[in-house]
N, C-alpha and C positions, 0 to 999 in steps of 0.2 A: 449254560453261558452262551449267549448269542454273539455272533461275530460279524465282521465286515470282510469283504473281499479285498485282496491286495491289489495295488495298482501296478501298471507296467505289464508288458508281454513276457511270457515265460513258457518254456516247455517243462514237462514234469520233472525231469532229472538231468537237464543238460546244462549248456552254458547260459549264464544270466548276463544280459547286456544292460548296463545302467545308462543313465542319461549322458555319460561321458563317451559312450560308444565302446568302452573297453569290456572285454569278456573275462570272466573268472570261471575256471573249471570246477564244477561241484557235482555231487551225485554220480550219475552214471557216466559222466564225461571225464572223470578223472581216470588215471591209468588203472589197469587191473591190480598192479602191486599196491598202489595207494588205497584202492577200495578194500583190498584184503586187509591192509594195515588198519583201516578205520573199523572194519568188522572185528578185528582182533581187539582193538581198543574198546569197542562196544562190549565184547564178551568179558574182558577183564573188568570193565566198569560195572557190569551187571553182577559179576561174582563178588566184587568189593562191597556191594550193598544187598547181598542176597537176603539178609535178615532184616533189612530196613523196611519199615512200614511207612506208607505215604510217599510223597514226592521226594526224589533225590535231587538236590540242588548242587550243581557242579559248576564251579568257577573255572574259566580257562584264561590264563594270563601268560606273560612272558617277561623277560628282563627288559628288552627294548622293543620299541615299535618296529614293525617290519619283519618279525620272525614268523608270521603266519598264524597268529592266534585266532583271528576271525575266520580264516580259511578252515582251520581245524574245528572251531566251534560249529560252523555251518555243516561241515561234512559229518561230524560226529552226531549232530542232531538228526541229519538225514538218515544215517545208518541206524540209529535207534528207532526212528519212525518206520523204517523198512522192516524192522523186527516186530512191528505191531505194537510198539509202545506209544502212549500219548505223550508228545514232546512239545515243550515250549522253548524256543530260542529267544533269549532275552538279551538285548544289547545294553551293556553297562558302561560302555565307553561314551560318555556324554560330551567329551571334549572334541575328539576327532573320530566321529562315527564312520563306519564303512559298510555296515550290513545292508543298508538300503540299496547300495550299488551292487554288492555281491549277489543279492537275491532279486534285484530289480523290483523292489516294493517301495511303498511310501515311507519316507523318513519321519513324517509327522502326521498325526500326533503320535507320541511315543512315551517312553519312560518319564522323561522330564516333565511332560505335560500332565501326566498322572500325578507326579510327586508335587508339583506346584499348584495343583488344583485347577488348572486351566481347562481340564475336562473333568466331568463328574462321574463318568462311567468308564471303567476299564475296557469294556468291549469296544469303545470308540477307537482305541489304539491297537486292538487285537486284529491281526491279519491272519486269516485262517487258510489252512490247506496249502501252504507254500511247499513246493517240491514233494507233494504227496498228501494223502488224505488225513494223516495223523500228526502233521507238524504245523504248529502255529508260531507266529513271530510277533514280538513287540520290539520295534526299533527304538533308537535313542530319543527321538523327538527333537524339539528345538534346543539349541545349545544354550545352557543356562550359565549364569555368572558364578554359581556356587555348586559345582558337581559333587564335591566331597561331602558337603553338608547335606545335600539331598540324598545321596546314597547311604549315609549314616543315620538318617532320620527315622523316627518312629513310623512315619508314613511308609517308608520303604519296607520296614519289617511287616507292617500290616498288609502291604501289597503282596509280599512273598507268601504270607499266610493264606491270603485269598487265592492266589494262583496255585498254590500247592494242593488245593482241594480238587483241582481239575486236571492235573497232569501226573504222570509217573516220573518224568524227568524234566528238569528245568536246566538248560545249558546257558550259563551266564557268561557272556563274552565281556571280559574286563580289560581295562587299560594295562600297560606295562607297569611292573612293580617299581622299577628304578626311576620312572619318570614322574609319577604322581602318587599321592597316598590313597587313591580311590580303592584299589584292590584290597588294601589292608583294612580299610574302613568296613568293607562288606564281609570280611571273613567270619564274623559271628553268625551270619545268616546263611552261609553255604555249608554243605556237608563235606566238601572236599575241593581241593584245587589240583588242576592239571597244569603243568608248566611246559610251555612250548619252547624248545631250544632249536634255533636255526643253525645249520651247519656252517662253520667258519664265520660266525656272526657275533654271538655273545661269547665273551671270553670267560675264563674260569673265575676271575675276580667278580665280574658282574653276576654270574650265576650264584656264587657264594653269598654276595650281598642280597640277592633276591631271596635265597633260602633263609638267610638270617632274619630278614624282615618278616617273612611268612611265619617262621618259628616263633618270633617274639609275639606275633599276633595269635599264636596257638592255632594256626591253620593246619588242617589235615592235608598233607601232601599225598595225593593219590598216585602220582607218577609223572613221568616226563614223556613228551612227544618230540622225537628227534626229526626235524623237518628240513627239507631242502638239500639233501645229500645228492646233489646232481651237479656235475661240472659245468653244465650249460645253464644252470640257474642264474638269473640276473642277480648281481650283487647290489646290496643297498647300503647306504651310509647310515650307521646308527647315530652318528653325530648329527646328521640332518634331521632325523626323526625326533631325537631327543630335544633338539633345538626347537622343533615345532611346539612341543609341549611347554618348553620354557617361555616361548614367545606368547603362548596362550595365557600362561600364568601372569605375565607382565602386561596383559591387555593389549599386546601388539598383534595378537592373532585375529584374523578375520576368516570367516568360513570360506570366502571366495579365494583366499590365498593358499588354501590347502588342496593339494592334488591327491585324491584318494588312490592308494596303491594296494592291490590285493595280490597275494602270492599265489 
């Protein structure tokens, strides 16, 4: 499978600076404790699929936006690649994407462009060797009017079958469960779900509703990542982020109105 080089400047495992000028700590620039936590998550994930043949497709989601699911997705993918696994980080949040800014790579073409047929070759969207020689990325692409339909389409299943032939792990960064139906739509094509729960952010009721929806969809819950247990961590408003999704749904959302935030 041939690939293209990613755009933007980047160090191998450091801070990634997007066009907004904001930096997000990933890879070797996260704290020692955080890095060890991701390595432990990697070990547990590997043990969970010890007998699985072929690619392991892991969805990462949360109850609300702002809990750090994309941060967790990126660092988990990096940790797996550092252990010499062939890894693809796939962005499934087609409404409010952040991965291009987190990794400082091109946002388009991406998943939506593949699914709509605006590009004919998957390799046009594949950005190789991001944060290491064994990690590839496909970002969201152009924001489509019908994300749920695209993610639940036969073309999406075919895409995952194709990608599974080339990787040991596919980390699928998904939108929040309580905001939009997209994570539920893709549960039939993932092998398991990791739920990110931010400290003092998602309440018990929200987590219960998230779990209810995932169970109804027969999703395999691999476990939880407890994120942001730091008194100095900036607090975010779940009402604000959930409102962003609602405005998108009502066609009041525009790309320029959204300020990407990475934990």
